C-alpha positions as a printed Julia matrix, in Angstrom:
262×3 Matrix{Float64}:
 153.96  136.97  -40.7
 157.11  134.89  -43.33
 158.29  137.5   -45.85
 157.28  135.27  -48.59
 154.85  132.85  -48.82
 154.22  131.6   -51.92
 152.74  127.95  -50.87
 150.11  127.33  -54.18
 149.29  124.1   -54.7
 150.47  122.45  -57.73
 146.76  121.19  -58.59
 146.44  125.05  -59.16
 149.59  126.34  -60.58
 149.33  123.29  -63.08
 146.08  125.4   -64.49
 148.27  128.68  -64.88
 148.25  130.04  -68.34
 148.72  133.81  -67.5
 150.83  135.91  -65.33
 149.53  139.26  -64.86
 152.47  141.65  -63.64
 152.28  144.86  -62.3
 154.96  147.33  -63.49
 156.69  149.67  -60.72
 157.61  148.08  -57.77
 157.25  144.69  -59.26
 158.8   144.15  -61.85
 161.07  147.37  -62.08
 161.73  150.17  -59.11
 160.11  152.32  -58.82
 160.66  156.08  -59.23
 161.18  156.64  -62.56
 159.74  159.6   -64.38
 157.99  160.71  -67.03
 157.0   164.63  -66.57
 155.67  167.52  -68.92
 156.94  170.84  -68.63
 155.77  173.85  -70.96
 157.7   177.1   -71.87
 156.14  179.71  -74.02
 156.18  177.84  -77.34
 157.74  174.52  -76.67
 156.88  171.2   -74.62
 159.43  169.6   -72.96
 159.0   166.02  -71.86
 161.99  164.92  -69.17
 162.23  160.98  -69.12
 163.62  158.52  -67.26
 162.42  155.26  -66.94
 163.98  152.0   -65.49
 164.39  148.41  -68.17
 163.64  145.18  -66.89
 167.31  143.4   -66.52
 168.26  140.79  -68.77
 167.81  138.23  -65.76
 164.26  139.26  -65.77
 163.69  138.25  -69.21
 165.57  135.8   -69.86
 162.74  134.54  -66.92
 159.8   135.51  -68.78
 161.03  134.28  -71.96
 161.24  131.2   -70.58
 158.36  131.01  -69.15
 156.67  131.91  -72.46
 158.13  128.95  -73.89
 156.55  126.8   -71.49
 153.14  128.36  -73.19
 152.72  131.21  -70.43
 151.41  134.49  -71.48
 152.75  137.47  -69.38
 151.06  140.68  -69.68
 152.45  143.93  -68.14
 149.84  145.74  -66.44
 150.46  149.77  -65.5
 149.36  153.21  -65.08
 152.07  154.44  -67.43
 151.69  155.35  -71.01
 151.79  152.74  -74.09
 154.45  154.37  -75.3
 156.54  154.29  -72.0
 156.17  150.91  -71.55
 157.05  149.81  -75.21
 160.42  151.74  -74.11
 160.53  149.78  -70.5
 159.46  146.13  -71.99
 161.09  146.01  -75.4
 162.92  142.94  -74.41
 160.18  140.91  -74.24
 157.58  142.28  -76.75
 156.85  140.01  -78.93
 154.47  136.96  -78.85
 153.2   136.03  -75.27
 153.58  139.41  -73.76
 150.23  141.88  -73.51
 150.89  145.37  -72.41
 148.19  147.16  -70.56
 148.9   150.91  -70.19
 147.22  153.65  -68.2
 145.57  152.11  -66.09
 143.53  149.55  -68.4
 143.01  152.26  -71.27
 144.9   150.53  -73.58
 145.61  146.66  -74.18
 148.59  146.1   -77.02
 147.78  141.97  -78.29
 149.16  140.36  -80.76
 150.66  143.81  -82.69
 147.09  145.59  -82.09
 146.28  148.29  -79.55
 142.37  147.77  -77.67
 140.94  151.24  -76.14
 138.63  149.91  -73.06
 136.0   152.55  -73.85
 135.56  155.36  -76.34
 135.3   158.7   -75.14
 132.95  161.62  -75.8
 134.53  165.2   -76.57
 133.03  166.55  -73.63
 134.94  164.28  -71.75
 138.28  164.52  -73.32
 137.74  168.66  -72.8
 136.78  168.12  -69.08
 140.13  165.81  -68.15
 141.71  168.36  -70.13
 140.77  171.42  -67.95
 141.09  169.76  -64.6
 144.52  168.58  -65.71
 145.39  172.09  -66.16
 144.04  172.85  -62.98
 145.72  170.4   -60.87
 149.18  171.55  -62.81
 148.78  174.6   -61.01
 148.33  172.96  -57.8
 150.59  173.29  -54.53
 152.56  170.41  -54.51
 152.0   168.9   -57.44
 155.51  168.52  -59.59
 154.41  167.83  -62.85
 152.11  165.93  -65.16
 152.72  162.86  -66.65
 151.5   162.67  -70.72
 148.64  160.52  -71.17
 145.69  160.14  -73.12
 142.69  159.34  -71.2
 143.89  159.69  -67.33
 145.55  162.58  -65.43
 148.64  161.55  -63.48
 150.23  164.03  -61.38
 153.37  163.81  -59.75
 153.19  165.41  -56.32
 155.47  166.01  -53.11
 152.21  164.94  -50.6
 148.31  163.86  -50.98
 146.61  166.61  -51.85
 143.1   167.54  -50.75
 142.27  170.57  -53.05
 142.41  167.42  -56.33
 139.37  165.53  -53.97
 137.68  169.07  -54.1
 138.45  170.22  -57.48
 137.01  166.62  -59.19
 134.17  167.42  -56.96
 133.68  170.34  -58.51
 134.24  169.68  -62.02
 133.12  166.43  -62.19
 128.95  167.28  -62.34
 128.48  163.55  -64.24
 130.44  162.1   -61.33
 131.79  159.58  -63.63
 135.96  160.21  -62.54
 137.39  158.68  -59.91
 140.44  160.36  -57.98
 143.21  157.95  -55.75
 146.04  158.45  -54.15
 148.92  155.84  -55.86
 152.04  154.68  -54.13
 152.9   158.12  -51.63
 153.62  160.25  -54.77
 151.02  160.58  -57.23
 147.28  161.28  -58.23
 145.85  159.35  -60.39
 142.28  160.3   -62.23
 139.79  158.58  -64.64
 136.66  157.18  -65.42
 135.06  155.01  -63.07
 134.36  152.44  -65.67
 137.75  151.6   -66.87
 140.05  150.05  -64.68
 143.46  147.38  -64.69
 140.21  144.63  -63.1
 137.98  145.21  -65.46
 140.38  145.31  -68.41
 142.02  142.52  -67.34
 138.55  140.42  -67.83
 138.25  141.14  -71.1
 141.52  139.96  -71.42
 140.62  136.85  -69.68
 137.36  136.48  -71.7
 139.21  137.34  -75.1
 141.37  135.06  -74.37
 139.03  131.85  -73.81
 140.87  131.99  -70.23
 138.82  131.15  -67.11
 140.35  132.41  -63.71
 141.54  129.86  -62.35
 144.1   129.82  -64.93
 145.34  133.54  -64.26
 147.61  134.77  -61.76
 148.12  138.41  -60.54
 150.42  140.46  -58.31
 150.58  144.01  -57.61
 150.95  146.61  -54.73
 149.75  149.45  -55.16
 146.11  151.07  -54.65
 145.4   150.6   -58.6
 146.58  147.33  -58.73
 143.33  146.0   -56.08
 140.83  145.66  -58.39
 143.35  144.06  -61.29
 144.88  141.16  -58.29
 141.08  140.11  -57.73
 141.1   139.07  -60.77
 143.14  136.23  -60.71
 142.78  132.47  -59.4
 145.95  132.72  -57.36
 146.43  136.2   -55.95
 149.75  137.67  -55.21
 150.22  140.65  -52.55
 153.77  142.22  -52.89
 152.3   144.61  -50.03
 149.6   143.4   -48.07
 148.65  146.75  -46.18
 147.67  147.93  -49.34
 146.53  144.78  -51.57
 145.2   142.08  -49.87
 145.84  138.8   -51.16
 146.25  135.2   -49.74
 149.68  134.78  -51.06
 152.77  137.74  -50.74
 156.04  138.45  -51.37
 157.15  141.13  -48.98
 159.31  143.52  -51.02
 161.91  145.5   -48.79
 163.81  141.97  -47.22
 164.71  140.9   -51.65
 165.9   143.92  -52.5
 168.21  145.12  -55.0
 165.6   142.18  -56.18
 162.05  142.91  -57.09
 158.91  140.77  -56.42
 158.76  139.86  -59.98
 162.4   137.72  -59.59
 160.62  136.1   -57.01
 157.73  134.73  -58.03
 159.58  133.65  -62.11
 162.15  132.02  -60.14
 159.45  129.8   -57.83
 157.25  129.31  -60.78
 160.43  127.8   -63.17
 161.24  125.84  -60.71
 157.84  123.91  -60.24
 156.27  124.18  -63.34
C-alpha cells in the first residue's frame, strides 16, 4: 500500500466548499495537555498546547481565498481551540469543539444539545469517580463531555458507565491510546457536521473530511471526499500515512495537494 493516496478526481475537487480537519494528529502533533488538578481550596489547570505553524496558517488562508471554508473538528474545549487556531480565526474558519457539542461560526457559538440538570449532575458524578481510578492521570476541563487522560485503557471506566448510566444515553470510547472520552450518544462530530452542512446550504459532495481517531469515524463519513490518516482506525477511500511524513502533519500534505490542484 502506498503511503499517500490522494488520487481524487478533478471533477470532485471542483465541488469542494468545506474542508473539515481533525485537530490533534492532523493539523498539530498529538500530546498537547490540558489537565485539572485540585487542592483543598484551589483548582489548578496545567496547559501545554500546540499551535498550528505559520506555514500551515499561510496555506489555510490561501485556501480560504479560493472560497473554501475550513472547519477544525476536535474533542478539545472551545477555549483551547481558540488559542491553538488563533492565527486563522475569522471569516471562513469554523471551530467544532467537544466532539460536536459546540460550534463557532461567524462569531456565534452554537450548542448542539440542551442538557438537563439531571444529565449534567450525572456527568459530574461520573467525572468525580473516574478521576480517582487507577491509571487516570488527569481530567481535561470540558463543559459537556468527560476527557480522562490515562496510562492505559481501563475496563473500570466502562463498568462505571454501565452502573451509573441508567438511561443508556452515554457513549464511552478509548481514543488515540491515551484518552477515555464520555459524552451523550446523540452528539458527535459527525452529527454536528451534518447540521453544519445543512446550515451552510451545502451538499455532501461539497465537503472533504480527514481524521485519524475513533471519534473521527462518523465525521469522516459525512464527507463526499473522505481521507484517513490512520487507515487501521478510520476507513476511507483516500489516505495519508502519518509516520513517513513526520515532522509534517497530514494537513500539510493535504493542503499542498489542494493548493496545487484547485
